[in-house]
C-alpha positions in Angstrom: 20.3 4.3 8.9 18.4 1.6 8.8 14.8 0.9 9.4 12.4 1.8 12.2 8.9 0.0 11.1 8.1 -2.5 11.4 11.6 -4.2 11.5 13.2 -1.8 14.2 16.6 -2.3 12.4 19.5 0.1 12.3 21.9 -1.9 10.5 19.8 -2.6 7.5 20.9 -0.6 4.2 19.0 0.4 0.9 19.1 -1.4 -2.6 18.2 -0.7 -5.7 16.6 -3.8 -6.8 15.9 -4.2 -10.2 17.9 -1.5 -11.7 18.8 -1.2 -15.6 21.1 0.5 -17.7 18.4 1.9 -19.3 16.9 3.9 -15.8 18.0 7.6 -15.4 17.7 9.7 -12.6 14.0 10.4 -12.5 13.7 6.0 -12.1 16.1 6.5 -9.1 14.0 8.8 -7.5 10.3 7.4 -7.9 11.9 4.2 -6.9 13.0 6.3 -3.6 9.3 7.7 -3.3 8.0 4.1 -3.4 10.1 2.6 -1.5 9.3 5.1 1.4 5.6 4.7 0.4 6.1 0.8 0.6 8.0 1.0 4.6 5.0 3.4 5.5 2.4 0.9 4.1 4.0 -1.8 6.7 2.7 0.4 9.4 -0.9 0.0 7.8 -0.1 -3.7 7.6 1.0 -3.6 11.8 -2.4 -1.9 12.5 -4.4 -4.6 10.7 -2.7 -7.5 12.4 -3.6 -5.9 15.7 -6.8 -5.0 14.5 -6.8 -0.9 14.8 -8.8 0.2 12.0 -7.5 2.7 9.7 -10.5 5.0 8.7 -8.8 7.9 7.1 -5.3 8.7 5.9 -4.2 12.1 6.0 -1.1 13.9 4.3 0.6 17.1 5.6 3.7 18.8 5.5 6.1 20.1 2.6 5.9 17.0 1.1 2.2 16.9 0.5 2.3 19.7 -2.0 3.6 17.4 -4.3 0.9 15.8 -6.6 3.2 13.1 -7.5 3.9 12.0 -4.4 0.6 11.9 -3.2 -0.7 10.0 -5.9 2.3 7.2 -5.4 1.3 7.0 -1.5 -2.5 7.0 -2.7 -2.1 4.0 -5.4 0.2 2.3 -2.8 -2.1 2.1 0.1 -4.8 1.8 -2.2 -7.1 4.0 -1.1 -7.7 7.9 -0.7 -5.6 10.0 0.8 -6.3 13.5 2.2 -4.0 16.4 2.4 -4.7 18.7 5.5 -4.6 22.6 5.2 -2.0 23.0 8.1 1.8 22.4 6.3 3.9 22.4 9.4 3.0 19.2 10.6 5.1 18.5 13.5 4.8 21.9 15.3 0.9 21.6 14.4 0.3 18.7 16.2 3.0 19.4 19.0 0.5 23.1 19.4 -2.8 20.5 19.4 -1.3 18.4 22.2 -0.4 21.3 24.1 -3.7 22.6 23.8 -5.2 19.3 25.2 -2.4 19.5 28.1 -3.9 23.5 28.7 -7.6 21.3 28.6 -8.6 23.7 25.8 -10.1 20.5 24.5 -10.8 17.0 26.4 -9.1 15.0 24.1 -6.6 14.6 21.2 -9.5 13.3 18.8 -11.6 16.5 19.8 -9.0 19.4 19.5 -8.4 17.6 15.9 -12.1 17.6 15.1 -12.4 21.2 15.9 -9.8 22.3 14.1 -7.9 20.0 11.4 -8.9 20.9 8.1 -8.7 18.7 5.2 -7.5 20.7 1.8 -8.2 18.3 -0.7 -8.0 14.4 -1.8 -6.4 12.0 -3.8 -8.1 9.0 -4.9 -6.2 6.0 -6.3 -5.6 5.2 -10.1 -7.2 1.2 -10.4 -4.2 0.3 -12.5 -1.4 1.9 -10.8 -2.8 0.5 -7.7 -2.5 -3.3 -9.0 0.8 -3.2 -10.1 1.7 -1.3 -6.9 0.2 -4.3 -4.9 2.2 -6.7 -7.0 5.2 -4.5 -6.6 4.7 -4.5 -2.5 4.2 -8.0 -2.3 7.6 -8.1 -3.8 9.0 -5.3 -1.5 7.8 -7.2 1.8 10.4 -10.3 0.6 13.3 -7.8 0.2 13.5 -7.1 3.8 14.2 -11.2 5.0 16.6 -11.2 2.0 18.8 -8.1 2.7 18.8 -9.0 6.0 20.1 -13.1 5.3 22.8 -11.4 2.9 24.1 -8.3 5.6 24.2 -10.7 8.4 
């Protein structure tokens, strides 16, 4: 289906880089999770480039129930992530926006401050974050290489 952020390229395709005969299903699943987290990290890179500070990272929805998924993201981001209590992220966010629109709160920030609750936090594993930082540097080189091959 392509990529949306930061490349906005509907024609790019996924690739397994470094796959070997000794890799099994678990390795491929983890590689997909890491790839998704690397893509999400690209968003934080954009925020850095335009000088928008990211002070807190919050996870929600069904995927946030997975300790492995939370840890992978935490290690790739290199900073703590908080898990919110509400599991229906999209519906909850829509309800918050509706509440702001109905003047229940003066702003989205005020609404979130009033009703969004953190259920827990996950901290990065320092050694794994170092490994993920190196892997992210490789990941950042893959898109331009893939684009040059596919075009």
